[in-house]
MOPAC internal coordinates of N, CA, C and O (Angstrom, degrees):
PM7 1SCF
backbone

  N    0.0000 0     0.00 0     0.00 0    0    0    0
  C    1.4486 1     0.00 0     0.00 0    1    0    0
  C    1.5330 1   111.26 1     0.00 0    2    1    0
  O    1.2310 1   120.53 1   139.20 1    3    2    1
  N    1.3270 1   116.59 1   -40.80 1    3    2    1
  C    1.4608 1   119.64 1  -179.58 1    5    3    2
  C    1.5187 1   112.04 1   -64.53 1    6    5    3
  O    1.2310 1   120.25 1   144.69 1    7    6    5
  N    1.3469 1   117.13 1   -35.31 1    7    6    5
  C    1.4587 1   119.94 1   178.87 1    9    7    6
  C    1.5191 1   111.15 1   -64.37 1   10    9    7
  O    1.2310 1   120.23 1   144.68 1   11   10    9
  N    1.3240 1   117.17 1   -35.32 1   11   10    9
  C    1.4616 1   120.14 1   178.70 1   13   11   10
  C    1.5262 1   110.84 1   -67.78 1   14   13   11
  O    1.2310 1   120.28 1   139.29 1   15   14   13
  N    1.3013 1   117.07 1   -40.71 1   15   14   13
  C    1.4685 1   120.48 1   178.75 1   17   15   14
  C    1.5263 1   110.19 1   -65.69 1   18   17   15
  O    1.2310 1   120.52 1   135.45 1   19   18   17
  N    1.3252 1   116.60 1   -44.55 1   19   18   17
  C    1.4621 1   120.23 1   177.84 1   21   19   18
  C    1.5245 1   109.72 1   -62.38 1   22   21   19
  O    1.2310 1   120.14 1   139.01 1   23   22   21
  N    1.3221 1   117.34 1   -40.99 1   23   22   21
  C    1.4574 1   121.32 1   178.56 1   25   23   22
  C    1.5138 1   112.50 1   -61.55 1   26   25   23
  O    1.2310 1   120.65 1   135.81 1   27   26   25
  N    1.3225 1   116.37 1   -44.19 1   27   26   25
  C    1.4644 1   120.36 1   179.23 1   29   27   26
  C    1.5229 1   110.76 1   -63.71 1   30   29   27
  O    1.2310 1   120.39 1   136.71 1   31   30   29
  N    1.3240 1   116.87 1   -43.29 1   31   30   29
  C    1.4660 1   120.93 1   179.07 1   33   31   30
  C    1.5271 1   110.46 1   -62.76 1   34   33   31
  O    1.2310 1   120.22 1   136.87 1   35   34   33
  N    1.3354 1   117.18 1   -43.13 1   35   34   33
  C    1.4646 1   120.34 1   179.42 1   37   35   34
  C    1.5234 1   111.63 1   -64.63 1   38   37   35
  O    1.2310 1   120.19 1   142.00 1   39   38   37
  N    1.3234 1   117.24 1   -38.00 1   39   38   37
  C    1.4622 1   120.09 1   177.93 1   41   39   38
  C    1.5214 1   110.38 1   -64.60 1   42   41   39
  O    1.2310 1   120.28 1   134.07 1   43   42   41
  N    1.3161 1   117.07 1   -45.93 1   43   42   41
  C    1.4642 1   120.87 1  -179.33 1   45   43   42
  C    1.5267 1   110.76 1   -63.38 1   46   45   43
  O    1.2310 1   120.34 1   135.06 1   47   46   45
  N    1.3217 1   116.96 1   -44.94 1   47   46   45
  C    1.4594 1   120.59 1   179.34 1   49   47   46
  C    1.5287 1   110.42 1   -65.37 1   50   49   47
  O    1.2310 1   120.29 1   140.12 1   51   50   49
  N    1.3220 1   117.04 1   -39.88 1   51   50   49
  C    1.4572 1   120.54 1   178.82 1   53   51   50
  C    1.5154 1   112.78 1   -62.82 1   54   53   51
  O    1.2310 1   120.49 1   136.67 1   55   54   53
  N    1.3227 1   116.67 1   -43.33 1   55   54   53
  C    1.4672 1   120.39 1   178.10 1   57   55   54
  C    1.5241 1   110.00 1   -65.01 1   58   57   55
  O    1.2310 1   120.34 1   138.01 1   59   58   57
  N    1.3281 1   116.96 1   -41.99 1   59   58   57
  C    1.4650 1   120.12 1   179.29 1   61   59   58
  C    1.5360 1   110.77 1   -62.77 1   62   61   59
  O    1.2310 1   120.15 1   138.52 1   63   62   61
  N    1.3359 1   117.32 1   -41.48 1   63   62   61
  C    1.4647 1   120.22 1   178.11 1   65   63   62
  C    1.5252 1   111.61 1   -64.75 1   66   65   63
  O    1.2310 1   120.56 1   139.04 1   67   66   65
  N    1.3177 1   116.54 1   -40.96 1   67   66   65
  C    1.4617 1   119.57 1   179.83 1   69   67   66
  C    1.5270 1   110.86 1   -64.78 1   70   69   67
  O    1.2310 1   120.29 1   139.26 1   71   70   69
  N    1.3192 1   117.04 1   -40.74 1   71   70   69
  C    1.4649 1   120.43 1   177.69 1   73   71   70
  C    1.5226 1   110.52 1   -65.27 1   74   73   71
  O    1.2310 1   120.34 1   137.87 1   75   74   73
  N    1.3199 1   116.96 1   -42.13 1   75   74   73
  C    1.4670 1   121.11 1   178.41 1   77   75   74
  C    1.5291 1   110.64 1   -61.52 1   78   77   75
  O    1.2310 1   120.50 1   135.68 1   79   78   77
  N    1.3257 1   116.66 1   -44.32 1   79   78   77
  C    1.4571 1   120.22 1   178.47 1   81   79   78
  C    1.5159 1   112.28 1   -63.34 1   82   81   79
  O    1.2310 1   120.44 1   140.12 1   83   82   81
  N    1.3244 1   116.76 1   -39.88 1   83   82   81
  C    1.4582 1   119.49 1   178.54 1   85   83   82
  C    1.5202 1   111.56 1   -67.98 1   86   85   83
  O    1.2310 1   120.23 1   143.50 1   87   86   85
  N    1.3306 1   117.17 1   -36.50 1   87   86   85
  C    1.4645 1   120.16 1   177.07 1   89   87   86
  C    1.5265 1   111.21 1   -62.77 1   90   89   87
  O    1.2310 1   120.48 1   140.40 1   91   90   89
  N    1.3166 1   116.69 1   -39.60 1   91   90   89
  C    1.4648 1   119.49 1   176.44 1   93   91   90
  C    1.5241 1   109.66 1   -66.87 1   94   93   91
  O    1.2310 1   120.17 1   137.53 1   95   94   93
  N    1.3251 1   117.27 1   -42.47 1   95   94   93
  C    1.4589 1   122.04 1  -179.39 1   97   95   94
  C    1.5228 1   111.90 1   -61.96 1   98   97   95
  O    1.2310 1   120.55 1   146.22 1   99   98   97
  N    1.3343 1   116.56 1   -33.78 1   99   98   97
  C    1.4593 1   121.55 1  -175.31 1  101   99   98
  C    1.5332 1   113.05 1   -96.46 1  102  101   99
  O    1.2310 1   119.72 1  -177.37 1  103  102  101
  N    1.3204 1   118.14 1     2.63 1  103  102  101
  C    1.4656 1   121.33 1  -177.70 1  105  103  102
  C    1.5285 1   110.90 1   -68.16 1  106  105  103
  O    1.2310 1   121.22 1   -25.08 1  107  106  105
  N    1.3190 1   115.26 1   154.92 1  107  106  105
  C    1.4650 1   120.95 1  -178.53 1  109  107  106
  C    1.5316 1   111.48 1   -62.54 1  110  109  107
  O    1.2310 1   120.26 1   139.44 1  111  110  109
  N    1.3191 1   117.10 1   -40.56 1  111  110  109
  C    1.4663 1   119.51 1  -179.71 1  113  111  110
  C    1.5292 1   111.05 1   -65.07 1  114  113  111
  O    1.2310 1   120.61 1   144.65 1  115  114  113
  N    1.3181 1   116.43 1   -35.35 1  115  114  113
  C    1.4574 1   119.79 1   177.52 1  117  115  114
  C    1.5194 1   110.63 1   -68.94 1  118  117  115
  O    1.2310 1   120.35 1   141.98 1  119  118  117
  N    1.3234 1   116.95 1   -38.02 1  119  118  117
  C    1.4667 1   120.30 1   178.77 1  121  119  118
  C    1.5282 1   110.83 1   -62.81 1  122  121  119
  O    1.2310 1   120.67 1   139.94 1  123  122  121
  N    1.3235 1   116.33 1   -40.06 1  123  122  121
  C    1.4649 1   120.44 1   178.45 1  125  123  122
  C    1.5271 1   110.28 1   -66.75 1  126  125  123
  O    1.2310 1   120.66 1   136.07 1  127  126  125
  N    1.3365 1   116.34 1   -43.93 1  127  126  125
  C    1.4586 1   120.50 1   178.87 1  129  127  126
  C    1.5227 1   111.12 1   -62.47 1  130  129  127
  O    1.2310 1   120.61 1   138.06 1  131  130  129
  N    1.3456 1   116.43 1   -41.94 1  131  130  129
  C    1.4665 1   119.44 1   178.54 1  133  131  130
  C    1.5215 1   111.21 1   -63.95 1  134  133  131
  O    1.2310 1   120.26 1   143.34 1  135  134  133
  N    1.3340 1   117.12 1   -36.66 1  135  134  133
  C    1.4635 1   119.98 1  -179.36 1  137  135  134
  C    1.5235 1   111.62 1   -69.22 1  138  137  135
  O    1.2310 1   120.38 1   144.24 1  139  138  137
  N    1.3296 1   116.87 1   -35.76 1  139  138  137
  C    1.4653 1   120.55 1  -177.02 1  141  139  138
  C    1.5249 1   111.68 1   -83.84 1  142  141  139
  O    1.2310 1   120.42 1   128.28 1  143  142  141
  N    1.3251 1   116.80 1   -51.72 1  143  142  141
  C    1.4648 1   120.10 1  -173.70 1  145  143  142
  C    1.5171 1   114.10 1  -105.89 1  146  145  143
  O    1.2310 1   119.96 1   157.73 1  147  146  145
  N    1.3140 1   117.69 1   -22.27 1  147  146  145
  C    1.4572 1   121.16 1  -177.41 1  149  147  146
  C    1.5165 1   113.67 1    85.49 1  150  149  147
  O    1.2310 1   120.18 1  -178.21 1  151  150  149
  N    1.3284 1   117.27 1     1.79 1  151  150  149
  C    1.4613 1   121.29 1  -178.60 1  153  151  150
  C    1.5209 1   111.19 1   -94.14 1  154  153  151
  O    1.2310 1   121.49 1   -33.47 1  155  154  153
  N    1.3273 1   114.75 1   146.53 1  155  154  153
  C    1.4575 1   122.26 1   174.45 1  157  155  154
  C    1.5254 1   107.04 1  -111.95 1  158  157  155
  O    1.2310 1   119.52 1   -43.68 1  159  158  157
  N    1.3369 1   118.52 1   136.32 1  159  158  157
  C    1.4709 1   119.95 1  -179.01 1  161  159  158
  C    1.5319 1   111.64 1   -58.43 1  162  161  159
  O    1.2310 1   121.15 1   -37.10 1  163  162  161
  N    1.3136 1   115.40 1   142.90 1  163  162  161
  C    1.4605 1   121.12 1  -179.50 1  165  163  162
  C    1.5245 1   110.92 1   -64.24 1  166  165  163
  O    1.2310 1   120.04 1   152.54 1  167  166  165
  N    1.3426 1   117.54 1   -27.46 1  167  166  165
  C    1.4581 1   120.36 1   178.88 1  169  167  166
  C    1.5207 1   111.39 1   -62.11 1  170  169  167
  O    1.2310 1   120.44 1   144.67 1  171  170  169
  N    1.3197 1   116.76 1   -35.33 1  171  170  169
  C    1.4619 1   120.28 1   179.63 1  173  171  170
  C    1.5186 1   110.40 1   -65.90 1  174  173  171
  O    1.2310 1   120.62 1   132.04 1  175  174  173
  N    1.3350 1   116.42 1   -47.96 1  175  174  173
  C    1.4598 1   119.59 1   179.58 1  177  175  174
  C    1.5237 1   110.92 1   -66.31 1  178  177  175
  O    1.2310 1   120.10 1   138.75 1  179  178  177
  N    1.3085 1   117.42 1   -41.25 1  179  178  177
  C    1.4631 1   120.71 1  -179.53 1  181  179  178
  C    1.5215 1   111.09 1   -62.67 1  182  181  179
  O    1.2310 1   120.45 1   138.89 1  183  182  181
  N    1.3195 1   116.74 1   -41.11 1  183  182  181
  C    1.4589 1   119.90 1   179.42 1  185  183  182
  C    1.5114 1   112.40 1   -66.55 1  186  185  183
  O    1.2310 1   120.38 1   135.02 1  187  186  185
  N    1.3226 1   116.88 1   -44.98 1  187  186  185
  C    1.4659 1   119.69 1  -177.73 1  189  187  186
  C    1.5343 1   111.80 1   -69.99 1  190  189  187
  O    1.2310 1   120.19 1   133.98 1  191  190  189
  N    1.3194 1   117.24 1   -46.02 1  191  190  189
  C    1.4642 1   120.19 1  -178.84 1  193  191  190
  C    1.5267 1   110.75 1   -71.94 1  194  193  191
  O    1.2310 1   120.51 1   136.39 1  195  194  193
  N    1.3249 1   116.64 1   -43.61 1  195  194  193
  C    1.4643 1   119.83 1   177.83 1  197  195  194
  C    1.5170 1   112.40 1   -62.26 1  198  197  195
  O    1.2310 1   120.65 1   141.21 1  199  198  197
  N    1.3213 1   116.37 1   -38.79 1  199  198  197
  C    1.4615 1   119.96 1   177.46 1  201  199  198
  C    1.5055 1   112.14 1   -65.28 1  202  201  199
  O    1.2310 1   120.31 1   139.21 1  203  202  201
  N    1.3277 1   117.01 1   -40.79 1  203  202  201
  C    1.4633 1   120.18 1   178.59 1  205  203  202
  C    1.5242 1   111.26 1   -64.79 1  206  205  203
  O    1.2310 1   120.67 1   136.98 1  207  206  205
  N    1.3264 1   116.33 1   -43.02 1  207  206  205
  C    1.4725 1   119.86 1   179.31 1  209  207  206
  C    1.5226 1   110.44 1   -64.83 1  210  209  207
  O    1.2310 1   120.74 1   136.99 1  211  210  209
  N    1.3189 1   116.18 1   -43.01 1  211  210  209
  C    1.4715 1   120.94 1  -179.79 1  213  211  210
  C    1.5343 1   110.40 1   -62.25 1  214  213  211
  O    1.2310 1   120.44 1   137.37 1  215  214  213
  N    1.3186 1   116.76 1   -42.63 1  215  214  213
  C    1.4686 1   120.51 1   179.85 1  217  215  214
  C    1.5308 1   110.35 1   -67.01 1  218  217  215
  O    1.2310 1   119.82 1   141.06 1  219  218  217
  N    1.3215 1   117.96 1   -38.94 1  219  218  217
  C    1.4692 1   119.92 1   178.07 1  221  219  218
  C    1.5250 1   111.86 1   -65.35 1  222  221  219
  O    1.2310 1   120.16 1   138.60 1  223  222  221
  N    1.3204 1   117.30 1   -41.40 1  223  222  221
  C    1.4623 1   120.39 1   176.56 1  225  223  222
  C    1.5279 1   109.68 1   -63.42 1  226  225  223
  O    1.2310 1   120.43 1   140.61 1  227  226  225
  N    1.3268 1   116.79 1   -39.39 1  227  226  225
  C    1.4612 1   120.46 1   177.07 1  229  227  226
  C    1.5082 1   112.14 1   -62.76 1  230  229  227
  O    1.2310 1   120.37 1   141.15 1  231  230  229
  N    1.3271 1   116.90 1   -38.85 1  231  230  229
  C    1.4688 1   120.11 1   178.16 1  233  231  230
  C    1.5188 1   112.01 1   -65.13 1  234  233  231
  O    1.2310 1   120.41 1   143.23 1  235  234  233
  N    1.3233 1   116.82 1   -36.77 1  235  234  233
  C    1.4775 1   118.99 1   178.94 1  237  235  234
  C    1.5288 1   111.04 1   -70.22 1  238  237  235
  O    1.2310 1   119.96 1   147.64 1  239  238  237
  N    1.3046 1   117.68 1   -32.36 1  239  238  237
  C    1.4668 1   120.56 1   178.36 1  241  239  238
  C    1.5304 1   112.24 1   -77.74 1  242  241  239
  O    1.2310 1   120.50 1   157.80 1  243  242  241
  N    1.3029 1   116.64 1   -22.20 1  243  242  241
  C    1.4600 1   121.14 1  -174.46 1  245  243  242
  C    1.5260 1   112.11 1   -73.48 1  246  245  243
  O    1.2310 1   119.98 1   157.68 1  247  246  245
  N    1.3244 1   117.65 1   -22.32 1  247  246  245
  C    1.4583 1   121.54 1  -177.60 1  249  247  246
  C    1.4688 1   112.98 1   -61.91 1  250  249  247
  O    1.2310 1   120.10 1   180.00 1  251  250  249

């Protein structure tokens, strides 16, 4: 039972992190920075990749 609760929490946190990372990636300031320098903030990548990993770990615990 505890693994299912931990899995659900990890899935929710992972989805929230992925959404947060995408919001940073899609922000107007990021678009301007990408147009000028071509760089994307590390927070955007960390949020999207970290969220995906967190959600995958949650899915494995949910079984």
